[in-house]
C-alpha positions in Angstrom: -85.6 177.8 113.0 -86.9 174.7 114.3 -86.3 171.5 112.5 -89.7 171.0 111.5 -90.0 174.2 109.6 -86.6 173.5 107.7 -88.3 170.4 105.8 -89.3 170.8 102.5 -92.9 172.0 101.7 -95.5 169.6 100.8 -96.8 171.3 97.9 -100.1 172.0 99.5 -100.8 175.7 99.4 -104.4 175.6 100.7 -103.6 173.8 104.1 -101.9 175.8 106.9 -99.6 174.1 109.2 -102.2 173.9 112.4 -102.3 172.0 115.6 -105.3 170.2 117.0 -107.9 172.2 118.6 -107.3 175.4 116.7 -110.3 175.1 115.0 -112.6 178.2 114.4 -115.0 177.1 117.1 -114.9 176.3 120.7 -116.5 172.7 120.0 -114.1 171.6 117.5 -113.1 167.5 117.9 -109.4 166.8 118.5 -108.1 164.2 116.1 -107.4 161.9 119.0 -111.2 162.4 120.5 -112.8 158.9 121.2 -116.6 158.3 120.2 -118.5 159.2 123.7 -121.0 156.9 125.0 -124.8 157.9 124.6 -127.7 158.0 126.8 -128.7 158.5 130.4 -126.5 155.7 131.7 -123.2 157.8 130.1 -123.8 161.1 132.1 -124.9 162.5 128.6 -128.0 164.9 128.5 -131.2 163.3 127.7 -131.9 163.2 124.2 -134.8 166.0 124.7 -132.2 168.5 125.8 -130.0 170.7 123.3 -127.9 169.0 121.1 -124.6 167.7 122.2 -122.6 169.1 119.5 -119.2 167.6 121.1 -120.8 164.1 121.2 -121.9 164.4 117.4 -118.6 165.6 116.2 -117.0 162.8 117.9 -119.2 160.3 116.5 -118.6 161.8 112.8 -114.8 161.8 113.6 -115.3 158.1 114.4 -117.1 157.3 111.3 -114.5 158.7 109.3 -111.9 156.7 111.1 -114.0 153.4 110.8 -114.5 154.4 106.9 -110.6 154.6 106.6 -110.0 151.4 108.0 -112.8 149.3 106.1 -111.3 151.2 102.8 -107.9 149.8 103.7 -106.3 152.9 105.3 -105.1 156.3 103.9 -103.5 156.2 100.5 -99.6 156.9 100.4 -99.7 156.0 104.2 -100.3 152.5 104.5 -97.3 151.1 102.3 -99.6 149.8 99.4 -99.1 152.8 97.0 -97.5 150.8 94.5 -100.4 147.9 94.6 -102.8 151.2 94.2 -100.9 152.1 91.0 -100.8 148.5 89.4 -104.2 148.0 90.1 -105.3 151.2 88.8 -102.9 152.1 85.6 -102.2 149.5 83.0 -98.7 149.3 82.2 -98.3 151.1 78.9 -96.4 150.3 75.6 -92.5 151.0 75.2 -93.5 154.2 73.0 -96.5 155.0 75.1 -95.3 156.4 78.3 -93.3 153.5 79.6 -90.4 155.6 80.9 -92.6 157.7 82.8 -94.7 154.8 83.9 -91.6 153.0 85.4 -90.6 155.9 87.0 -93.8 156.6 88.8 -93.9 153.1 90.2 -90.2 153.8 91.4 -91.4 156.6 93.2 -94.3 154.5 94.8 -92.1 152.1 96.1 -90.0 154.9 97.7 -93.0 156.0 99.1 -94.1 153.0 100.5 -90.4 152.3 102.1 -90.3 155.7 103.3 -93.8 155.1 105.0 -92.7 152.0 106.7 -89.4 153.5 107.7 -91.6 156.5 109.5 -94.1 154.0 111.0 -91.2 152.3 112.6 -89.9 155.3 114.6 -91.1 155.3 118.1 -93.8 158.3 118.8 -92.1 159.5 121.7 -88.8 160.5 119.4 -90.8 163.3 118.0 -91.5 164.7 121.2 -87.9 165.6 122.0 -86.6 168.8 121.6 -84.8 168.8 119.2 -86.2 165.6 117.9 -84.0 162.7 117.3 -81.7 162.4 114.1 -83.6 159.0 113.3 -87.3 160.7 113.4 -85.8 163.9 111.5 -84.6 161.8 109.1 -87.6 159.6 108.7 -89.8 162.6 108.2 -87.6 164.3 105.7 -87.5 160.9 103.5 -91.3 160.6 103.8 -92.0 164.1 102.8 -89.7 164.0 99.7 -91.1 160.6 98.7 -94.6 161.9 98.5 -93.4 165.1 96.8 -91.5 163.2 94.3 -94.6 160.4 93.9 -96.8 163.6 93.4 -94.3 164.9 90.6 -94.0 161.5 88.9 -98.0 161.4 88.3 -97.7 165.0 87.0 -94.9 164.0 84.4 -96.8 160.8 83.5 -100.1 162.6 83.0 -98.4 165.2 80.8 -96.6 162.8 78.9 -99.3 160.5 78.2 -102.4 162.3 78.4 -104.0 159.9 80.4 -105.3 161.0 83.6 -108.2 159.4 86.0 -109.7 160.1 89.0 -107.8 157.3 90.7 -104.5 159.0 89.9 -105.6 162.4 90.7 -106.5 161.0 94.0 -103.2 159.5 94.4 -101.5 162.7 93.5 -103.4 165.0 95.9 -103.1 162.2 98.7 -99.5 162.2 98.6 -99.4 166.0 98.9 -102.1 165.6 102.0 -99.5 162.9 103.9 -96.7 165.0 103.4 -98.4 168.0 105.0 -100.4 165.9 107.7 -96.8 164.3 108.7 -95.3 167.8 108.8 -98.2 168.8 111.0 -98.1 165.7 113.2 -94.4 166.4 114.2 -95.2 169.8 115.0 -98.3 168.7 117.4 -95.7 166.2 118.9 -93.2 169.0 119.7 -95.7 171.3 120.9 -96.6 168.6 123.6 -100.3 168.2 122.3 -100.3 165.0 120.7 -101.2 161.7 122.3 -97.8 159.8 123.5 -99.4 156.6 123.2 -100.1 156.7 119.1 -97.9 155.4 116.6 -96.9 157.8 114.1 -99.3 156.1 111.5 -102.1 156.6 114.0 -101.1 160.1 114.4 -101.3 160.9 110.8 -104.5 159.2 110.3 -106.0 161.0 113.0 -104.5 164.5 111.6 -106.0 163.8 108.3 -109.7 164.5 109.0 -108.4 167.4 111.0 -106.6 169.2 108.0 -108.4 167.9 105.0 -111.9 168.2 105.4 -112.5 167.1 109.3 -112.7 170.2 111.2 -114.0 172.8 108.9 -116.2 170.7 107.0 -117.8 169.4 110.5 -118.0 173.0 111.4 -120.2 173.6 108.4 -122.3 170.6 109.0 -122.1 170.8 112.8 -126.3 171.3 113.0 -127.2 168.9 110.6 -124.8 166.1 112.1 -126.1 166.6 115.7 -129.8 166.6 114.6 -129.0 163.4 112.8 -127.0 161.4 115.6 -129.2 163.1 118.4 -132.2 161.3 116.9 -130.1 158.1 116.9 -129.1 158.9 120.3 -132.7 159.4 121.4 -134.0 155.9 119.3 -131.2 153.9 121.4 -132.0 155.4 124.8 -136.1 154.2 124.4 -136.6 151.3 126.4 -140.4 150.7 126.1 -142.2 149.8 122.9 -142.7 151.7 119.6 -146.1 151.9 117.6 -145.5 150.6 114.0 -146.6 153.9 112.9 -144.2 156.0 114.9 -141.3 153.6 114.0 -141.9 154.0 110.4 -142.3 157.9 110.7 -139.2 157.6 112.7 -137.4 155.8 109.7 -138.5 158.2 107.2 -137.5 161.2 109.1 -133.9 159.8 109.9 -133.9 159.0 106.2 -134.2 162.8 105.3 -131.8 163.7 107.6 -129.4 161.4 106.3 -130.0 162.4 102.4 -129.7 166.0 103.7 -126.0 165.4 105.6 -125.1 163.5 102.5 -126.0 166.4 100.3 -124.3 169.0 102.4 -121.1 167.0 102.7 -121.0 166.6 99.0 -121.4 170.1 98.7 -118.9 171.1 101.1 -116.3 168.4 99.4 -116.4 170.2 96.1 -116.0 173.5 97.6 -112.7 172.6 99.3 -111.8 170.8 96.2 -111.3 167.3 97.8 -113.5 165.5 95.6 -110.6 162.8 94.5 -109.6 162.4 98.1 -111.6 159.1 98.6 -109.0 158.2 101.7 -111.5 159.7 103.9 -114.8 161.2 102.6 -115.5 158.5 99.6 -115.6 155.9 102.6 -117.5 158.0 104.5 -119.9 158.6 101.8 -120.0 155.0 101.6 -121.3 154.3 105.1 -124.0 157.1 105.0 -125.4 155.4 101.7 -125.1 152.2 103.2 -127.1 153.2 106.4 -129.6 155.0 104.2 -130.2 151.6 102.2 -130.6 150.0 105.6 -133.3 152.8 106.8 -135.2 152.0 103.6 -135.3 148.4 104.1 -136.5 148.8 107.6 -139.3 151.0 106.3 -140.7 148.1 104.5 -141.3 146.2 107.8 -144.3 144.0 107.9 -144.9 142.3 111.4 -147.5 140.3 109.7 -144.9 138.6 107.7 -143.5 137.1 111.1 -147.1 135.5 112.1 -147.2 134.4 108.5 -144.0 132.5 108.4 -144.6 130.9 111.8 -147.9 129.3 110.5 -146.8 128.1 107.4 -143.5 126.0 109.1 -146.2 125.0 111.7 -148.6 124.1 108.8 -146.9 123.3 105.6 -149.2 122.7 102.6 -149.1 119.4 101.2 -148.6 119.3 97.7 -150.3 117.0 95.1 -147.0 115.0 94.6 -146.6 114.4 98.4 -150.2 113.0 98.5 -149.4 110.9 95.4 -146.7 109.4 96.5 -148.1 108.6 100.3 -151.2 107.0 98.7 -149.4 104.4 97.2 -148.3 103.2 100.0 -151.6 103.1 101.6 -154.4 100.7 101.3 -156.4 101.4 98.0 -159.4 101.6 99.8 -158.4 104.5 101.9 -157.1 106.9 99.2 -160.2 108.6 98.6 -160.6 109.5 102.5 -156.5 110.6 102.2 -157.5 113.0 99.8 -160.7 114.7 101.5 -158.2 114.9 104.4 -155.4 116.4 102.7 -157.8 118.7 100.4 -159.7 120.0 103.7 -156.2 120.6 105.4 -154.9 122.8 102.5 -158.3 124.7 102.4 -157.8 125.6 106.1 -154.5 126.5 106.0 -154.9 128.6 103.1 -157.7 130.6 104.9 -155.6 130.8 107.9 -152.3 132.5 105.8 -155.1 134.7 103.9 -156.3 136.1 107.0 -152.9 136.7 108.5 -151.5 138.3 105.3 -154.7 140.6 105.2 -154.4 141.5 109.0 -158.1 140.2 109.6 -158.0 137.2 111.7 -158.3 137.1 115.3 -156.4 135.1 118.0 -159.5 133.1 118.7 -159.9 132.3 114.9 -156.1 131.3 114.6 -156.2 129.4 117.4 -159.4 127.6 116.3 -157.9 127.2 112.7 -154.7 125.7 113.7 -156.6 122.9 115.6 -159.1 122.4 112.6 -156.0 122.1 110.3 -154.2 119.3 112.4 -157.7 117.5 113.2 -158.5 117.8 109.2 -155.5 114.9 109.1 -156.9 112.9 111.4 -158.3 109.9 110.2 -157.6 106.2 109.4 -155.6 106.9 106.3 -153.3 109.0 108.0 -152.7 106.5 111.1 -151.8 103.8 108.1 -149.3 106.2 106.7 -147.7 106.7 110.5 -147.7 102.9 111.2 -145.9 102.5 108.1 -143.3 105.0 108.7 -142.5 103.9 112.2 -142.6 100.2 110.8 -139.9 101.2 108.3 -138.1 103.6 110.8 -137.7 100.8 113.2 -136.3 98.3 110.8 -134.0 100.9 109.2 -135.8 100.6 105.7 -135.4 103.7 103.3 -138.5 105.7 104.0 -139.9 107.6 100.8 -138.9 111.6 101.3 -143.2 112.0 100.6 -144.1 109.9 103.5 -141.1 111.4 105.8 -142.6 114.9 105.2 -146.2 113.8 105.5 -145.5 112.5 108.8 -142.7 114.8 110.2 -143.3 117.8 108.6 -147.1 118.1 109.1 -149.0 118.0 112.4 -150.2 114.4 111.5 -147.9 112.7 114.2 -147.3 115.7 116.4 -148.6 114.8 119.9 -151.6 117.3 120.9 -149.4 118.8 123.9 -146.6 120.0 121.6 -148.9 121.1 118.8 -150.8 123.3 121.7 -147.7 124.6 122.5 -146.9 125.8 118.8 -150.3 127.3 118.5 -149.6 129.2 122.0 -146.7 130.6 120.4 -148.0 131.5 117.0 -151.0 133.3 118.8 -148.7 135.0 121.1 -147.0 136.5 118.1 -150.2 137.7 116.7 -151.0 139.6 120.0 -147.5 141.3 120.1 -148.4 142.5 116.3 -152.0 143.7 117.6 -150.1 145.6 120.6 -147.6 147.1 118.1 -144.8 145.9 120.5 -142.8 144.0 117.9 -140.9 146.9 117.0 -138.7 146.7 119.9 -136.1 149.7 120.1 -133.2 147.4 120.5 -134.0 145.0 117.6 -134.6 148.2 115.5 -130.7 149.4 116.2 -129.5 146.0 116.0 -130.8 145.8 112.5 -129.6 149.2 111.9 -126.0 148.5 112.8 -125.6 144.9 111.5 -126.7 142.6 109.0 -129.9 141.4 110.5 -132.7 140.8 107.9 -136.5 142.1 108.4 -137.7 138.9 109.0 -135.3 137.9 111.8 -135.8 141.1 113.4 -139.6 140.8 113.3 -139.8 136.9 114.4 -137.1 137.4 117.2 -139.3 140.3 118.9 -142.5 139.0 118.2 -141.4 135.4 119.8 -139.5 137.6 122.5 -135.7 135.9 121.8 -133.7 138.3 123.6 -131.3 140.2 121.1 -128.1 138.6 122.7 -128.9 135.3 121.3 -129.3 136.5 117.8 -126.7 135.7 114.8 -126.1 139.7 114.1 -124.1 138.9 110.7 -126.3 136.5 108.9 -128.7 138.3 106.5 -129.7 137.3 103.1 -127.7 140.5 102.0 -124.4 139.3 102.8 -125.2 135.5 101.7 -123.0 134.4 99.4 -123.5 130.6 99.0 -125.6 128.1 100.6 -125.7 124.2 100.1 -127.4 121.2 101.8 -125.3 119.3 104.2 -128.1 116.9 104.9 -131.8 116.6 104.1 -134.6 114.7 105.7 -138.4 115.9 105.2 -138.5 116.7 109.0 -135.6 118.9 108.9 -132.6 120.0 106.9 -128.9 121.4 107.6 -127.7 124.1 105.5 -123.9 125.2 105.0 -124.5 128.9 104.9 -121.6 131.1 103.8 -121.7 134.9 104.5 -119.4 138.0 103.7 -118.2 139.1 107.1 -117.9 142.7 108.0 -113.8 142.7 107.2 -114.4 140.6 103.9 -113.7 137.1 105.3 -116.2 134.3 105.0 -118.2 133.8 107.8 -119.2 129.8 107.8 -122.7 128.9 109.4 -124.6 125.9 109.7 -128.2 126.4 110.1 -131.0 124.0 111.3 -134.7 124.9 111.0 -136.3 125.1 114.4 -139.3 123.5 113.8 -138.0 120.2 112.7 -135.7 120.4 115.3 -138.3 120.8 118.4 -140.6 117.9 116.7 -137.7 115.9 116.5 -137.3 116.3 120.2 -140.2 114.0 120.4 -138.7 111.3 118.2 -135.7 111.2 120.3 -135.7 108.3 123.1 -134.0 111.4 125.5 -137.4 113.3 124.5 -139.0 111.7 127.6 -136.5 113.6 129.6 -138.8 116.7 130.7 -139.4 119.1 128.0 -141.7 121.8 128.1 -144.5 121.9 125.4 -143.0 125.1 124.3 -139.3 124.5 124.4 -137.1 125.9 121.5 -134.3 123.7 120.6 -132.4 126.4 119.1 -132.5 128.0 122.5 -131.3 125.1 124.5 -128.3 124.9 121.9 -127.5 128.7 122.7 -127.6 127.7 126.4 -125.1 124.7 125.9 -122.6 127.3 124.7 -123.1 129.4 127.2 -122.4 126.6 129.8 -119.6 126.0 128.3 -118.3 129.6 128.2 -118.9 129.7 131.7 -116.5 126.8 132.0 -113.8 128.8 130.3 -114.0 126.4 127.2 -116.4 127.9 125.0 -115.1 126.5 121.9 -115.8 122.9 123.1 -119.3 123.9 122.5 -120.2 125.1 118.9 -121.0 128.6 119.0 -124.8 129.0 118.6 -126.9 131.8 117.5 -130.7 132.1 116.3 -131.7 133.5 112.9 -133.6 133.3 109.8 -132.7 131.3 106.2 -134.8 130.6 103.3 -138.1 131.7 105.5 -137.5 129.7 108.5 -136.5 130.8 112.0 -133.7 128.4 113.4 -130.1 127.9 114.8 -127.0 129.2 113.2 -123.6 127.1 114.5 -120.3 128.2 113.6 -119.0 125.3 111.7 -116.3 123.7 113.2 -113.1 122.1 111.8 -112.5 118.3 112.3 -114.0 115.0 111.8 -116.8 113.2 113.5 -115.0 110.7 116.1 -116.9 107.8 114.6 -115.0 108.4 111.4 -111.8 106.5 112.9 -113.8 103.6 113.5 -115.5 103.8 110.0 -111.7 103.8 108.7 -112.6 107.1 106.7 -109.8 109.5 106.0 -109.4 111.5 109.1 -107.0 114.0 108.9 -104.3 115.1 106.5 -100.2 115.3 107.1 -98.4 118.3 105.6 -97.2 116.3 103.1 -100.6 115.5 101.8 -100.7 111.9 103.5 -103.9 110.8 104.2 -104.5 109.0 107.6 -107.2 106.6 108.7 -107.9 104.5 111.7 -104.7 103.3 113.3 -102.6 105.1 110.9 -103.0 108.4 113.0 -101.1 106.5 115.8 -98.2 105.3 113.5 -98.0 108.6 112.1 -97.9 110.5 115.7 -95.6 108.0 116.9 -93.0 108.1 113.8 -93.0 111.9 114.2 -92.6 111.7 118.1 -95.5 113.5 118.7 -97.9 110.7 120.1 -97.6 111.8 123.5 -98.3 115.4 122.6 -101.8 114.4 120.5 -103.0 112.1 123.5 -102.4 114.5 126.0 -104.4 117.4 124.0 -107.1 114.7 122.9 -107.4 113.9 126.7 -108.0 117.4 127.8 -110.2 118.2 125.0 -112.4 115.3 125.7 -112.7 115.9 129.1 -113.6 119.6 128.8 -116.2 118.3 126.6 -117.6 116.0 129.4 -117.8 119.0 131.6 -119.4 121.0 129.4 -122.0 118.3 128.9 -122.5 117.4 132.6 -123.7 121.3 132.9 -125.9 121.3 130.1 -127.7 117.6 130.8 -126.6 116.4 127.4 -127.4 112.4 127.3 -126.9 112.0 123.6 -123.0 112.7 123.0 -122.1 110.2 120.4 -119.2 109.7 118.1 -121.1 111.5 115.4 -122.3 114.8 117.2 -118.4 116.0 118.1 -115.9 116.8 115.9 -112.0 116.1 116.8 -109.7 118.3 114.5 -106.2 116.6 114.7 -103.3 118.1 113.3 -100.7 115.4 112.7 -97.7 117.6 112.4 -98.1 119.1 115.7 -100.1 117.2 117.8 -102.8 119.9 118.4 -106.1 119.0 119.0 -109.7 120.9 119.2 -112.9 118.9 119.9 -116.3 120.7 119.1 -119.7 119.5 120.2 -122.3 119.6 117.7 -126.2 119.3 117.6 -126.9 119.9 121.6 -130.7 119.4 121.2 -131.0 116.6 123.9 -129.5 119.1 126.5 -131.5 120.7 129.8 -133.8 118.1 130.2 -135.7 118.8 133.5 -135.7 115.5 134.7 -131.8 115.0 134.1 -130.8 116.3 138.2 -127.8 116.7 139.6 -124.5 115.2 138.3 -125.8 111.7 137.3 -129.5 111.4 138.7 -133.0 111.1 136.7 -136.2 112.1 137.9 -138.4 108.9 136.8 -141.6 109.7 138.8 -145.1 110.8 137.0 -147.5 109.0 135.2 -145.9 109.2 131.4 -146.8 105.5 130.1 -143.0 105.8 128.6 -141.4 106.4 132.5 -143.8 103.7 133.9 -142.5 101.2 131.4 -139.0 102.2 132.4 -140.0 101.6 136.0 -141.2 98.1 135.3 -138.0 97.1 133.5 -135.7 98.8 136.3 -137.7 96.8 139.2 -137.1 93.7 137.0 -133.2 94.2 137.3 -133.1 95.2 140.8 -133.2 99.1 141.0 -136.1 100.9 143.1 -136.1 104.4 142.7 -135.7 107.0 145.9 -137.9 109.5 145.9 -138.7 108.8 142.4 -135.0 109.1 141.4 -132.5 106.9 140.2 -128.5 107.2 140.2 -126.8 105.7 137.4 -123.5 105.8 139.5 -122.4 102.4 140.4 -125.2 100.9 138.3 -124.5 97.3 136.5 -124.0 97.1 133.0 -127.6 95.4 132.8 -129.2 98.4 134.8 -127.5 101.0 132.4 -128.7 99.0 129.5 -132.2 99.9 130.8 -131.8 103.5 131.2 -130.1 103.4 127.8 -133.0 101.8 126.0 -135.5 103.8 127.6 -134.2 107.2 128.0 -131.3 107.2 125.1 -128.4 107.8 127.5 -125.1 107.8 125.4 -123.0 109.0 128.4 -123.3 107.6 132.1 -120.3 108.6 133.8 -118.8 111.5 135.6 -115.4 113.0 134.6 -112.7 111.2 136.2 -110.3 114.2 136.1 -110.4 118.2 135.6 -108.1 120.6 134.0 -106.9 123.2 136.3 -107.9 126.0 134.1 -111.6 124.7 133.8 -111.8 123.7 137.5 -110.9 127.5 138.4 -113.6 128.7 136.0 -116.1 126.4 137.4 -115.7 127.3 141.0 -115.8 131.1 140.2 -119.3 130.6 138.3 -121.6 133.1 140.4 -124.9 131.1 140.7 -127.1 134.0 140.4 -125.5 134.9 136.9 -125.4 131.4 135.9 -129.2 131.5 136.6 -130.1 134.3 134.8 -128.0 133.3 131.8 -130.0 130.1 131.7 -133.3 131.6 132.1 -133.1 133.5 129.1 -133.1 130.4 127.2 -135.6 127.8 129.0 -138.4 127.3 131.3 -138.2 127.6 135.0 -138.3 123.8 135.6 -135.3 123.4 133.0 -133.3 126.3 134.6 -134.2 124.6 138.4 -132.2 121.2 137.2 -129.6 123.4 135.3 -128.8 124.7 138.9 -128.6 121.2 140.6 -126.3 120.3 138.2 -124.0 123.4 138.7 -124.0 122.3 142.5 -123.3 118.8 141.8 -120.5 119.5 139.1 -118.9 121.9 141.9 -119.0 119.2 144.4 -117.2 116.6 142.2 -114.6 118.7 141.2 -113.9 119.6 144.6 -113.8 115.8 145.5 -111.2 115.3 142.2 -109.2 118.2 144.0 -109.2 116.1 147.1 -108.0 113.2 145.0 -105.4 114.9 143.1 -107.3 114.4 139.9 -107.2 118.3 138.9 -104.7 118.1 135.8 -101.9 121.0 135.3 -99.8 118.8 132.9 -102.0 116.6 130.6 -99.0 114.7 129.3 -97.8 113.9 132.9 -97.4 109.8 133.4 -99.6 110.5 136.4 -102.4 112.0 134.2 -102.2 108.7 131.9 -102.9 107.0 134.9 -106.1 108.5 136.2 -107.5 108.4 132.7 -106.7 104.5 132.2 -107.7 103.7 135.7 -111.2 105.2 135.2 -111.8 103.0 131.9 -114.4 100.6 132.4 -113.8 97.2 130.5 -116.4 96.3 127.7 -117.4 92.3 127.8 -117.0 90.4 124.8 -120.3 88.6 125.7 -123.5 89.7 126.8 -124.9 90.9 123.9 -125.0 94.5 122.1 -126.9 96.2 124.7 -124.5 95.0 127.4 -121.6 96.1 125.6 -123.2 99.3 124.6 -124.2 100.2 128.3 -120.3 99.5 129.2 -119.0 101.4 126.4 -121.2 104.4 127.9 -120.0 104.3 131.4 -116.6 105.5 129.8 -115.3 109.0 129.4 -115.3 110.2 125.7 -111.8 109.4 125.4 -111.8 106.0 126.5 -115.0 105.3 124.8 -114.2 106.7 121.6 -110.6 107.5 120.9 -108.4 105.5 123.1 -107.9 102.6 120.6 -106.5 104.9 117.9 -104.0 106.8 120.2 -102.7 104.1 122.4 -100.2 101.1 121.8 -102.0 97.4 121.2 -103.2 95.3 122.8 -105.3 97.7 124.1 
């Protein structure tokens, strides 16, 4: 007689002792079967062939596993039985069943303890014949504890008359777990269990097999195969899908899903497993959720994407905005402004109505958008723009309505930029006409993730690749949103989303249109940006460049999505404070005891803790990685307010994250430190005139910032907005290895998905120059293995460009930007005085 058969019976009379693979059909799914890949690439039959029953069953099995994980595991196995009792059953009074309740909670504690003890037994102990004493004792105690817990529930219900579905579920779960544990041990003894599993995993996989897995799957085999093969077919399609076909596909899938759910419910009731929510309740929930998503997708309205794009490019001007702007222009021009605004609003309404009704042609849309912009072209508008520019240059507070009028409407948008916006919107309309907006990969992503319909439609219409989308930021999981900053041209929102595992995901959102138009108002906007550039994709590319260097966290992870009706950029919220907060004397970090540290107080606290050298080394490394990431992206506007430093004063840990990467990937930013200044752009002509005045003559239309004097750098900075004009003085060993290993073809492909060809070509010149500079540093012994080494501090200190005390602010600023970020922004606060 085997040891296993000598253990106490589990109390389950309708679940015979079985081993994996003994189901009644040859296509049964083993409990350790992994979900198989689908589609032609995986070697599976094409979707048009006979149903792949094994694959369908495996996917059902995997759904059950995921459902159990998300539901918190199987009851009576995960060590949370007592918590379940306390959360479901209030403690009764002394004369209302207190004694039996206490006995039940003690039994639950024993159940949890036995489960933990069993989970600690190495799974190989059950493969021995006979099994080890440790494994036998743990298994025996687990089965006894489950039976005792089940009996304690019976006693409590009998004495109090208080029953509930939750209690019944736990009672039955205890019986199931006992039987599953015995069966798991038997399968290991028979040599047919997976030796690399833990005991807990083995019982988890045994549960669907014994209690509703195989025999219910057999009953649902055809339905499951039909449903999942349909999904396989959907995923395998590579072309475009007409909208009506898409809607029909959704309807058919929904019908099949409802049928599957009904069959599942019927089979559960027949098998008397209604109360066992460990597997089937969670699986029901997953099927219901999938059905809700299909219902939402069926409401797809491709015109809504075009409508949103037109509405963003041509926002209607409210009477409140008009009245406010009118107060700031000469009285005699107010009537002119009123006429312009009325004509503009009327044109916009006509366009939006045509888009919504599906009656507008591409030609009418293109001409209508131009007409709307032309309606605002009048002397009153010119006065408003002139006033805005004057207030901006003198750093005066600008009325929000005036800012809205100038920056949100097309009033001040250069013609070439607005033409780019028109072309993109018209391209979206063309995509709707061709029925190619419902691209299968987007549909599948919406089915599998938390993508909103608007994101699906707009991304597909705009041709934004799926791997650039934020897949888990749909309005359905949005729990909080608040403004971090607000201007009429753009706003920045903090959005909190409920993640898949219940955790909060904190994302910062910036609408695209404001960011794109904002490039024109940046001094760096002259650095070669295509009229159809997307600032959000430049941010995606900046993060990709950092990832290629092996320091992806140095640039905020960026993805594209929709919020409050606008498409834009989602950036993961980074920890820390702006570097300039140290200079401003703001609270920069807090010690473990709550002490608030500011300015030089950070230095003093770290020194007192003996952590100054550690913190300084970590900060230098992080700053250096940011310099290399910015070199690849061609970022020219990195200043102390658009990167965050997280510093733990009690450990010396430091992390830096660059944010706001719009001023990257300009096609005029060549090589490591060169700029193309050729062309007839008036802004470049003004730059050339000033450069000649300070003794700089471009070679082949290019200037190199390396080795320039402070006066010469000041000219570059004034005309091109450079806030960094130096090459990194060192490179971290890991970063060096990643840089030298970058495959140029793969890097080009990664960048090509985010920008135009000219920008990609110059990005490749920067990659080549970065590799050459890194190799030069390697020859000089400046590849750093230990940032805390004295030699490293010497390298960084020797690269410091002194800032003159005289010469004016422009000269001082020019000297500052020739320093690396550590020397420029942070060294004063982390090194002894005099600095």
